C-alpha positions as CSV (number, residue, x, y, z in Angstrom):
1,M,-70.0,-1.2,-99.6
2,A,-69.9,-4.5,-97.8
3,V,-66.2,-4.8,-98.5
4,I,-65.5,-1.3,-97.2
5,C,-67.5,-2.0,-94.0
6,L,-65.6,-5.3,-93.5
7,A,-62.3,-3.5,-93.9
8,K,-63.2,-0.9,-91.3
9,M,-64.3,-3.6,-88.8
10,L,-61.0,-5.5,-89.4
11,S,-58.9,-2.4,-89.0
12,L,-60.5,-1.7,-85.6
13,S,-59.9,-5.3,-84.5
14,M,-56.9,-5.4,-82.2
15,C,-57.9,-8.5,-80.3
16,P,-55.6,-11.5,-79.8
17,F,-55.9,-14.4,-82.2
18,T,-58.3,-16.8,-80.6
19,W,-60.8,-19.2,-82.1
20,P,-63.8,-17.3,-80.8
21,N,-62.5,-14.1,-82.5
22,V,-61.9,-15.9,-85.7
23,L,-65.4,-17.2,-85.6
24,S,-66.6,-13.6,-85.1
25,L,-64.5,-12.5,-88.1
26,R,-65.8,-15.3,-90.2
27,T,-69.4,-14.3,-89.3
28,I,-68.6,-10.6,-90.3
29,A,-67.0,-11.7,-93.5
30,N,-69.9,-14.0,-94.5
31,H,-72.4,-11.3,-93.7
32,A,-70.5,-8.6,-95.7
33,A,-70.1,-10.9,-98.7
34,G,-73.6,-12.2,-98.6
35,Q,-74.6,-10.5,-101.8
36,L,-71.4,-11.0,-103.7
37,G,-71.6,-14.6,-104.6
38,S,-69.9,-17.7,-103.3
39,V,-66.5,-17.1,-104.9
40,N,-66.2,-13.5,-103.6
41,R,-67.5,-14.6,-100.2
42,H,-64.8,-17.2,-99.9
43,C,-62.1,-14.7,-101.0
44,I,-63.2,-12.1,-98.5
45,T,-63.5,-14.5,-95.6
46,R,-60.2,-16.1,-96.3
47,T,-58.4,-12.7,-96.8
48,A,-59.9,-11.3,-93.6
49,L,-58.9,-14.3,-91.6
50,Q,-55.4,-14.3,-93.0
51,K,-54.9,-10.6,-92.2
52,C,-56.1,-11.1,-88.7
53,M,-53.8,-14.1,-88.2
54,R,-50.7,-12.3,-89.5
55,K,-51.5,-9.1,-87.5
56,T,-52.2,-10.8,-84.1
57,S,-49.4,-13.4,-84.6
58,H,-46.9,-10.5,-85.0
59,Q,-48.4,-8.4,-82.2
60,Y,-48.6,-11.2,-79.6
61,G,-45.6,-13.2,-80.5
62,C,-47.4,-16.3,-81.7
63,S,-45.0,-18.9,-83.1
64,K,-45.6,-20.2,-86.6
65,H,-44.9,-23.7,-85.3
66,S,-47.6,-23.6,-82.6
67,R,-50.3,-26.2,-83.1
68,S,-53.8,-25.1,-82.1
69,V,-55.7,-27.8,-84.1
70,H,-57.9,-30.0,-82.0
71,A,-60.5,-32.7,-82.9
72,T,-63.5,-30.7,-81.6
73,S,-62.4,-27.3,-82.8
74,S,-65.0,-25.9,-85.2
75,L,-62.2,-24.6,-87.4
76,M,-60.0,-27.6,-87.9
77,V,-59.9,-27.0,-91.6
78,S,-56.6,-28.3,-92.9
79,K,-55.4,-30.2,-96.0
80,I,-54.9,-33.9,-95.7
81,L,-51.4,-34.5,-97.1
82,S,-50.8,-37.3,-99.5
83,V,-48.2,-40.0,-98.7
84,D,-45.8,-38.5,-101.2
85,E,-46.2,-35.0,-99.7
86,I,-45.4,-36.3,-96.2
87,F,-42.3,-38.2,-97.6
88,T,-40.9,-34.9,-99.0
89,K,-40.5,-33.6,-95.4
90,R,-36.9,-33.7,-94.3
91,S,-38.0,-34.2,-90.7
92,L,-39.5,-37.5,-91.6
93,H,-36.3,-38.8,-93.2
94,D,-34.2,-37.6,-90.2
95,Y,-36.6,-39.4,-87.9
96,L,-36.4,-42.6,-89.9
97,K,-32.6,-42.5,-89.8
98,R,-32.7,-42.0,-86.0
99,V,-35.0,-45.0,-85.7
100,E,-32.7,-47.2,-87.8
101,A,-29.7,-46.1,-85.7
102,E,-31.5,-46.8,-82.4
103,Y,-32.5,-50.2,-83.7
104,H,-29.0,-51.3,-84.8
105,S,-27.5,-49.9,-81.5
106,Y,-29.9,-51.9,-79.4
107,L,-29.7,-55.0,-81.5
108,E,-25.9,-55.1,-81.1
109,I,-26.3,-54.7,-77.3
110,V,-28.9,-57.5,-77.2
111,N,-26.8,-59.9,-79.3
112,T,-23.7,-59.2,-77.3
113,A,-25.5,-60.0,-74.0
114,A,-27.7,-62.8,-75.3
115,H,-27.2,-65.0,-72.3
116,Q,-28.2,-62.4,-69.7
117,T,-31.9,-62.6,-68.9
118,D,-32.3,-60.9,-65.5
119,D,-31.2,-57.4,-66.6
120,E,-34.2,-55.0,-66.6
121,D,-32.6,-52.5,-68.9
122,L,-31.7,-55.4,-71.3
123,K,-35.3,-56.5,-71.3
124,L,-36.5,-53.1,-72.3
125,K,-34.0,-53.0,-75.1
126,R,-35.2,-56.4,-76.4
127,T,-38.8,-55.1,-76.3
128,R,-37.7,-52.0,-78.3
129,V,-35.9,-54.1,-80.8
130,A,-38.9,-56.3,-81.3
131,S,-41.2,-53.3,-81.8
132,L,-38.9,-51.5,-84.2
133,G,-38.1,-54.6,-86.3
134,P,-41.1,-54.4,-88.6
135,L,-40.6,-50.7,-89.2
136,V,-36.9,-51.0,-90.0
137,Q,-37.6,-54.0,-92.4
138,K,-40.1,-51.8,-94.3
139,I,-37.6,-49.0,-94.5
140,R,-35.0,-51.4,-96.0
141,D,-37.7,-52.8,-98.4
142,L,-38.5,-49.3,-99.6
143,E,-34.8,-48.5,-100.3
144,L,-34.5,-51.7,-102.3
145,K,-37.6,-51.1,-104.3
146,K,-36.4,-47.5,-105.1
147,R,-33.1,-49.0,-106.5
148,E,-35.1,-51.5,-108.4
149,L,-37.2,-48.7,-109.9
150,E,-34.1,-46.8,-111.0
151,E,-32.6,-49.9,-112.7
152,T,-35.9,-50.6,-114.4
153,K,-36.2,-47.0,-115.8
154,M,-32.9,-47.5,-117.6
155,L,-34.5,-50.2,-119.6
156,L,-37.2,-47.9,-120.9
157,N,-34.7,-46.6,-123.5
158,D,-33.7,-50.1,-124.7
159,N,-33.8,-50.7,-128.5
160,D,-35.8,-53.9,-128.1
161,P,-39.6,-53.0,-127.9
162,D,-40.4,-56.1,-125.9
163,I,-37.9,-55.1,-123.2
164,R,-39.4,-51.6,-123.2
165,D,-42.9,-53.0,-122.7
166,L,-41.7,-55.2,-119.9
167,A,-39.9,-52.3,-118.3
168,E,-43.0,-50.1,-118.4
169,T,-45.0,-52.9,-116.7
170,E,-42.3,-53.3,-114.1
171,T,-42.0,-49.6,-113.5
172,E,-45.8,-49.3,-112.8
173,A,-45.5,-52.3,-110.4
174,C,-42.6,-50.6,-108.6
175,H,-44.5,-47.4,-108.2
176,I,-47.5,-49.2,-106.6
177,A,-45.2,-51.2,-104.3
178,I,-43.3,-48.0,-103.2
179,Q,-46.6,-46.3,-102.4
180,D,-47.7,-49.4,-100.4
181,L,-44.4,-49.5,-98.5
182,K,-44.6,-45.7,-97.7
183,Q,-48.1,-46.1,-96.4
184,T,-47.1,-49.0,-94.2
185,I,-44.1,-47.1,-92.8
186,L,-46.4,-44.2,-91.9
187,S,-48.9,-46.5,-90.2
188,L,-46.1,-48.2,-88.2
189,L,-44.9,-44.8,-87.0
190,I,-48.2,-43.9,-85.5
191,P,-48.8,-45.5,-82.0
192,E,-52.0,-47.3,-81.4
193,E,-54.2,-45.8,-78.7
194,E,-55.0,-48.1,-75.8
195,S,-58.8,-48.1,-76.5
196,D,-58.7,-48.4,-80.3
197,M,-59.5,-52.1,-80.2
198,S,-62.3,-51.7,-77.7
199,D,-66.0,-52.0,-78.2
200,L,-68.0,-48.9,-77.4
201,V,-71.1,-47.4,-75.8
202,L,-72.8,-44.8,-77.9
203,E,-74.9,-42.1,-76.3
204,V,-77.1,-39.6,-78.2
205,T,-78.9,-36.7,-76.6
206,A,-81.2,-34.0,-78.1
207,G,-79.8,-30.5,-77.7
208,I,-81.3,-27.1,-78.7
209,G,-84.3,-27.1,-80.9
210,G,-87.2,-28.8,-79.0
211,Q,-89.1,-31.4,-80.9
212,E,-87.1,-30.9,-84.1
213,A,-83.9,-31.6,-82.2
214,M,-85.5,-34.8,-80.9
215,L,-86.5,-35.9,-84.4
216,F,-83.0,-35.3,-85.6
217,T,-81.5,-37.3,-82.7
218,A,-83.7,-40.3,-83.7
219,E,-82.4,-40.0,-87.3
220,I,-78.8,-39.9,-86.1
221,F,-79.3,-42.9,-83.8
222,D,-80.8,-44.8,-86.7
223,M,-77.8,-43.8,-88.8
224,Y,-75.4,-45.4,-86.4
225,Q,-77.5,-48.5,-86.2
226,G,-77.2,-48.7,-90.0
227,F,-73.5,-48.1,-89.8
228,A,-73.1,-51.0,-87.3
229,A,-75.1,-53.2,-89.7
230,F,-72.9,-52.0,-92.7
231,H,-69.8,-53.3,-90.8
232,G,-71.4,-56.4,-89.4
233,W,-71.2,-55.1,-85.8
234,S,-73.7,-56.0,-83.1
235,F,-75.9,-53.1,-81.9
236,D,-77.7,-53.6,-78.6
237,T,-80.0,-50.8,-77.4
238,L,-79.3,-50.0,-73.7
239,E,-81.6,-47.1,-73.1
240,Y,-84.3,-45.4,-75.2
241,M,-86.3,-42.3,-74.2
242,P,-88.7,-41.3,-77.0
243,S,-90.5,-38.0,-77.4
244,D,-94.2,-37.5,-78.0
245,L,-93.8,-36.9,-81.8
246,G,-91.6,-39.9,-82.6
247,G,-88.3,-38.2,-81.8
248,L,-85.7,-39.2,-79.2
249,R,-84.7,-37.4,-76.0
250,H,-81.8,-39.7,-75.1
251,A,-80.6,-43.1,-76.1
252,A,-77.6,-45.4,-75.5
253,A,-76.4,-48.5,-77.3
254,S,-73.6,-51.0,-77.0
255,I,-71.7,-51.6,-80.3
256,S,-69.4,-54.5,-80.6
257,G,-67.2,-55.5,-83.5
258,P,-63.7,-55.3,-85.1
259,L,-62.4,-51.7,-85.0
260,S,-65.8,-50.4,-83.9
261,Y,-64.4,-47.8,-81.4
262,K,-61.5,-46.8,-83.7
263,K,-64.0,-46.0,-86.5
264,M,-66.7,-44.4,-84.3
265,K,-64.6,-42.3,-81.9
266,F,-64.6,-39.3,-84.3
267,E,-68.4,-39.1,-84.3
268,A,-68.3,-37.6,-80.8
269,G,-69.4,-34.0,-80.5
270,V,-72.3,-31.7,-81.4
271,H,-74.1,-32.3,-84.7
272,R,-76.2,-29.5,-86.2
273,V,-79.1,-29.7,-88.5
274,Q,-80.5,-26.9,-90.7
275,R,-83.9,-27.6,-92.3
276,V,-87.6,-26.7,-92.4
277,P,-89.2,-28.9,-89.7
278,K,-92.3,-30.9,-90.3
279,T,-94.0,-28.9,-87.6
280,E,-93.1,-25.5,-89.2
281,K,-96.2,-24.0,-90.9
282,Q,-94.6,-20.9,-92.4
283,G,-91.7,-22.7,-94.2
284,R,-88.9,-21.1,-92.1
285,M,-85.5,-22.7,-91.8
286,H,-84.6,-23.9,-88.2
287,T,-81.3,-24.8,-86.7
288,S,-81.2,-27.6,-84.1
289,T,-78.5,-29.6,-82.4
290,M,-77.9,-33.0,-80.8
291,T,-74.9,-34.5,-79.1
292,V,-73.1,-37.8,-79.6
293,A,-70.8,-39.3,-77.0
294,V,-68.6,-42.3,-77.8
295,L,-67.2,-44.2,-74.8
296,P,-64.7,-47.1,-75.2
297,Q,-66.2,-50.3,-73.6
298,P,-63.6,-52.1,-71.5
299,T,-63.8,-55.8,-70.7
300,E,-64.5,-57.0,-67.2
301,I,-61.0,-58.4,-67.0
302,S,-59.3,-55.1,-68.0
303,F,-61.4,-52.9,-65.8
304,T,-63.2,-54.0,-62.6
305,I,-65.5,-52.1,-60.3
306,N,-65.7,-52.7,-56.5
307,P,-69.3,-53.8,-55.7
308,K,-69.0,-52.0,-52.4
309,D,-68.8,-48.7,-54.3
310,L,-72.2,-49.2,-55.9
311,R,-75.7,-48.2,-54.7
312,I,-78.3,-50.1,-56.7
313,E,-81.9,-48.9,-56.7
314,T,-85.0,-50.4,-58.4
315,K,-88.2,-48.7,-59.4
316,R,-91.2,-49.2,-61.6
317,A,-90.6,-48.5,-65.3
318,S,-92.4,-45.5,-66.8
319,G,-93.6,-44.6,-70.3
320,A,-95.0,-46.8,-73.1
321,G,-94.1,-50.4,-72.9
322,G,-96.9,-52.8,-72.2
323,Q,-98.2,-54.6,-69.1
324,H,-94.9,-54.6,-67.2
325,V,-94.8,-50.8,-67.0
326,N,-95.8,-49.4,-63.5
327,T,-96.5,-53.0,-62.3
328,T,-93.1,-54.4,-61.5
329,D,-89.9,-53.0,-60.1
330,S,-87.9,-53.8,-63.3
331,A,-86.2,-50.4,-63.8
332,V,-82.6,-50.2,-62.3
333,R,-80.6,-47.2,-61.3
334,I,-76.9,-47.7,-60.3
335,V,-74.9,-45.0,-58.6
336,H,-71.1,-45.2,-58.3
337,V,-70.8,-43.6,-54.9
338,P,-67.1,-42.4,-55.1
339,T,-67.7,-40.4,-58.3
340,G,-71.4,-39.8,-58.3
341,I,-71.8,-41.2,-61.8
342,V,-75.3,-42.6,-62.4
343,S,-76.5,-45.2,-64.9
344,E,-80.1,-46.2,-65.5
345,C,-82.0,-48.8,-67.6
346,Q,-85.6,-49.8,-68.0
347,Q,-85.4,-51.1,-71.5
348,E,-86.0,-54.8,-70.6
349,R,-88.9,-56.4,-68.8
350,S,-86.4,-58.3,-66.6
351,Q,-84.7,-56.5,-63.7
352,I,-81.6,-58.7,-64.1
353,K,-81.2,-57.7,-67.8
354,N,-81.7,-54.1,-67.0
355,K,-79.0,-54.3,-64.3
356,E,-76.6,-55.9,-66.8
357,K,-77.2,-53.1,-69.3
358,A,-76.9,-50.4,-66.7
359,M,-73.6,-51.9,-65.5
360,K,-72.3,-51.9,-69.1
361,V,-73.0,-48.2,-69.4
362,L,-71.5,-47.4,-66.0
363,R,-68.4,-49.4,-66.7
364,A,-67.9,-47.5,-70.0
365,K,-68.3,-44.1,-68.2
366,L,-65.9,-44.9,-65.5
367,Y,-63.4,-46.4,-68.0
368,S,-63.6,-43.2,-70.0
369,M,-62.9,-41.2,-66.9
370,K,-59.9,-43.4,-66.1
371,L,-58.5,-42.8,-69.6
372,E,-58.9,-39.0,-69.1
373,E,-56.9,-39.1,-65.9
374,E,-54.2,-41.4,-67.2
375,T,-53.4,-39.9,-70.5
376,S,-53.5,-36.5,-72.2
377,K,-55.4,-37.3,-75.4
378,R,-55.6,-35.3,-78.6
379,Y,-59.3,-36.0,-78.9
380,Q,-61.6,-34.5,-76.4
381,T,-63.3,-37.1,-74.2
382,R,-66.8,-37.3,-72.9
383,K,-67.1,-34.0,-70.9
384,L,-65.9,-31.9,-73.8
385,Q,-67.8,-33.9,-76.4
386,I,-71.0,-33.0,-74.8
387,G,-70.3,-29.4,-73.8
388,T,-73.4,-27.2,-73.6
389,K,-74.9,-28.6,-76.8
390,G,-74.9,-25.1,-78.2
391,R,-75.3,-24.3,-81.9
392,S,-71.7,-22.8,-82.1
393,E,-70.0,-26.0,-80.9
394,K,-70.8,-28.0,-84.0
395,I,-68.4,-30.5,-85.4
396,R,-70.7,-31.3,-88.4
397,T,-73.6,-29.6,-90.1
398,Y,-76.4,-31.4,-92.0
399,N,-78.1,-28.8,-94.4
400,F,-81.1,-30.3,-96.0
401,S,-81.9,-27.5,-98.4
402,Q,-78.4,-27.8,-99.9
403,D,-78.4,-31.6,-99.6
404,R,-75.0,-31.1,-97.9
405,I,-73.1,-32.6,-94.9
406,T,-70.0,-30.7,-93.8
407,D,-67.5,-31.8,-91.2
408,H,-65.9,-28.6,-89.9
409,R,-62.9,-30.3,-88.4
410,I,-61.4,-31.2,-91.7
411,G,-63.5,-29.0,-94.0
412,K,-64.8,-32.0,-95.9
413,T,-68.2,-31.8,-97.6
414,V,-70.3,-34.6,-99.1
415,H,-73.7,-34.5,-100.7
416,D,-76.8,-36.7,-100.6
417,I,-78.0,-36.4,-97.0
418,H,-80.4,-39.3,-97.2
419,G,-77.6,-41.6,-98.4
420,F,-75.4,-40.3,-95.6
421,L,-78.1,-40.9,-93.0
422,S,-78.4,-44.5,-94.2
423,G,-75.0,-45.1,-92.4
424,E,-73.2,-46.8,-95.3
425,E,-70.6,-45.7,-97.9
426,L,-70.8,-41.9,-97.4
427,L,-70.5,-42.1,-93.6
428,E,-67.6,-44.6,-94.1
429,E,-65.9,-42.2,-96.4
430,M,-66.2,-39.4,-93.8
431,T,-64.8,-41.6,-91.0
432,E,-61.9,-42.7,-93.1
433,S,-61.1,-39.0,-93.9
434,L,-61.1,-38.2,-90.2
435,Q,-59.0,-41.2,-89.5
436,R,-56.4,-40.1,-92.1
437,F,-56.3,-36.6,-90.6
438,S,-55.9,-38.0,-87.1
439,E,-53.0,-40.2,-88.2
440,Q,-51.4,-37.3,-90.1
441,E,-51.8,-35.0,-87.0
442,A,-50.3,-37.7,-84.7
443,L,-47.3,-38.2,-87.1
444,M,-46.7,-34.4,-87.3
445,D,-46.7,-34.3,-83.5
446,I,-44.1,-37.0,-83.4
447,L,-41.9,-35.3,-86.0
448,E,-42.2,-31.9,-84.2
449,A,-41.3,-33.5,-80.9
450,N,-38.2,-35.0,-82.4
451,D,-37.1,-31.7,-83.9
452,Q,-37.0,-30.1,-80.5
């Protein structure tokens, strides 16, 4: 009966293929298959979505090559291709050939005009040759290693057993070297983002769910503090606004260390928790949300703020904190007048230290805005990370009853929530998967752009 109802609902659906509509269909399918078991539920959901995609794609002329995958989409479920799978793509080999041809062409021009130093076009070609050099060298190394592998395989049929054993060892070593070279080539193809080497400012904010959302926000903030300790990064709390029951309304921290922003940037978005709260007396499951924003932290040299654009206000600190609260004007509020962006800090007893921390947050916010204006990034920046903090905008779900964490952008699920919230190996595994997907997506974009 559930399947028949689902079929009727799908047959009546003539709407264009958009993510909200897919979300609605997924909800319908899950509801219809609720009593049929997990396998049937998966099949119904998948079949329903595929039918809708085919129908609307044909009706509205959607191209099969169009890419609607984005970092904060709740349906970014896609297979992470292996290195070998990527290297089977003809577009990759065509692109590598073009890169080699460009390198040799520019190298010949540079060598011919070696004594000319004031030509601007020649300087650009020299820069391009220098940037392509490591990639072209790895492509050559890969070809040589492939030839070596073919020659070694011929020895596997030798009559001498010692030679066969040696050939087997060499064959295995060649396979490993080829895989390493392929991975290096792919890494060299993907451009580094300007902010990848930056430190960061982390902001967490409780969303929908009242006290339960605030308790979950405190757990996530602790998780990132553990993640920073796991990597040996420094973690400096800039702002901390606790709730009455030990939760957290809002907090900000500065995280500094090698690759800290590159690893943490995928944590930005809405995190959803499903569990029975400590305050729930009837044992009902609740859904709450909290939001994470990850802002690259520029250096004072790379990004400066005109002091004339700032309005600095001081006030007495409020809340728990000892004798200095409500007795001295230690709290600092800084307003960037041209943009209206505000940063506050009352974490320290010293007004000077509070001003330094407030400036750090303000600088990160303004730098993030600058990056938004200068570049069109694949990953949504602060405004879209935060959104409305609604339950449907999730990027990751923490389901305590199933001991499950699911990242909805890549469809990856891991178990052991308490281990994940410790901010160590499991969170590292998740961030690495997101990084691989990001690099793969960037590479596919490059190859598609080259095919046009």
